[in-house]
N, C-alpha and C positions, 0 to 999 in steps of 0.2 A: 403458407404451407397447406396443401390440400388434405382432405380427410385421408386419402390413400397414403400420404406421407407421414401420417400421425399414427400413434398407437391407438388401438381400438378397445383395449381392456378396461374393465371397470374396477378391477382389483389386480394388484401386481402378480398374484399367483396365477392369473389367467394369461399373462403375457407370453408372447411367442418370440422367437429369434428375430422375426421381421419387425415386431413392435419395438424391441430394444435397439435394433439397428436404426430405426427411424428416430428414436430418442437420441441415440449417440450422434447421428448426423446433425440433428438440431442443436445439440449441446456444443458441437464444434463451431457452429455458426455463432452461437451465443458467446463463446470464448473469443472468437474473432472480433466481435463487436464490443468487447470489454473496454478497449481504450476510449471509445466514444462515451461510454457510460462514466468512465473515470473523469474525463474532461467535464462532463455535465455536473458530476458531483463536486468537483473542485470549485466550480463556479458558485455552488451553494454556499461556499465559505466566504464569498464576497459580501461585505456589509455586516458580517457577524463579528463583533468586536470582543465579546465575552469579557468585557471590562478592561481589555488592553487598549493601548493607544493606536494600534493599527488593526485592521481586520485579519481574520484567520487566513484568508487567501494570501494577503501580502506577506504574512509571516512565513507561509510555506514557500512563496516565491523567493523571499530573501534567503531562506535556508538553501534552496536548490541553486540559486544564483551564486551564492558564496561557494558552495561545493564545486560548481562548474568552473568558476573563475580560479579556484585553487587547483584545477586540473584533475579532479576526481573523475573516475570513469562513469560511463552513462548509467549503469545500474545504480551506483551510489547516488548520483544526482537525482534519479527518479525516486529512490527511497527517501532522500531529503525532501523532495517535493511533496510526497504523499504521507510523510510521517504523522501528520495531524489530520488526515482525511477522515478519521473516525470521530472527530470532535462533534459532528452533528448527530450521529446515530449512537455513539457510545461515549457520552460525556464522562461516565464513571470508569471506563476502560478503553479510552481512545487508542492507546498504543496496541492493544490486542486486536482491535478492529483492523488497523492498518497492517499489522503483522500477518493476520489471516489472509488478507487480500493479496499481499506480496509473496507469501511463502512459496507457492508453486513456481514462481518466476525468478526468484533471486537466490543468491548464495546463502548458505547456512549462516555465515557471519553477518551479512546485511540484514537477514531476517531477525537474528538475535538482537542486533542493535536497535531495530525499530520496535521489537516486542518489549524491550526493557528500557527504552528511552524515557518513559514517564517517571520511573523510579530514579533514574540517573539525573534527570532534569531537576528532581526534587532537591538535589544538593544546593541549588541556587535560591530556593525559597521555602522549603519545608519548615525551617527553623522559625520563620516569621509566622507560621500557623500553629506553632507549638508541637511540631512533629520533628522526628529525627532526620536531619539533613543527610546523615551518613547511611541511610537505609540501603543505598546502593552497595555498601560494603559487604552485604550478605553474598555478593557475587565476586568478591575480591580475588578469589582463586580461579575464576573462570577465564579461559583463554581470550574471550572477547571483552573483558572488563575495560581494558584501556581504550579499545576501539569505540566502545559506547560512550565512555567519558569524553573522548575527543569529539565525537559527534555532537554531544550536548554542548560542549564548550565552544566549538568552532561554528556549529551550524544550527543551533537551537536557542540557547539562552541569550545570544547577542542579536537575534533576528527580529527585533521590535523597534527598528530605527525608521521613523517616519521620513527621514531624509535620504535613506538608502535608495539607489536607483536599481531596482530589480528588473530582470528580464520579464516580459509578459508571459502569461500561461501558454500562449500559442508557440512560443519559442521552444518549450519543452515537449510539445506534442509529438514530434518525430521520435524523441527519446522514449516516451511512453509507449508508442507503437512498437518500437524495437524491443524493448524489455518484455512487453506483454505478448510478443510474438514467439517468445522462446519458452513457452509453457513446457514443463516437464511432461513426459508421456503419461497420460492418464488412462484410466480404464476406458473412457469414452474414445480417446484417440486410438487405442489398441483395437477396440471393437469396430471402429470405422475402417481401420486398415484391414482387419480380418474380413469384414463384409465385402470390401472392394476386391480383395484377393479371391474370394469364393465365387 
């Protein structure tokens, strides 16, 4: 991007309409390239075992593969694939990291499942650590409670099988591109459209 295509202000109070149009245009390109960065980040999970018998990438691949083979839709499969993408940057709140990444691109239900799967997954092991395995029951009246419990039962707690034949990461790349192409209209998108119309 040339200097002419970039903002020139030193503080945001000096910014002009042209400056912010340049930023909005750049941001749309940044969003377009997001699937590439997601693929790169998923590869960082390879070789990271975290004490488990398979690495974090294989766990995510098993989750997505099982969801795909069960006939779940593309968005759900991508959520399954990315549910633990936050493990590297947010080990204390990995579900929140994944949920924030997915929120602008997925349904409210799928976002809720990913955001809360860490607590729901605790049903299978919290008691071994002296914690309350039923911590998830604080959400028992939530309309997505059962959906999140199902996700953890069918596509998370059972995805540590070293003999399971998962699809490779590249198999899911077109799905990632499709899901992340459907970004909800943002301020940046609106600004870009307004600039183009003027």
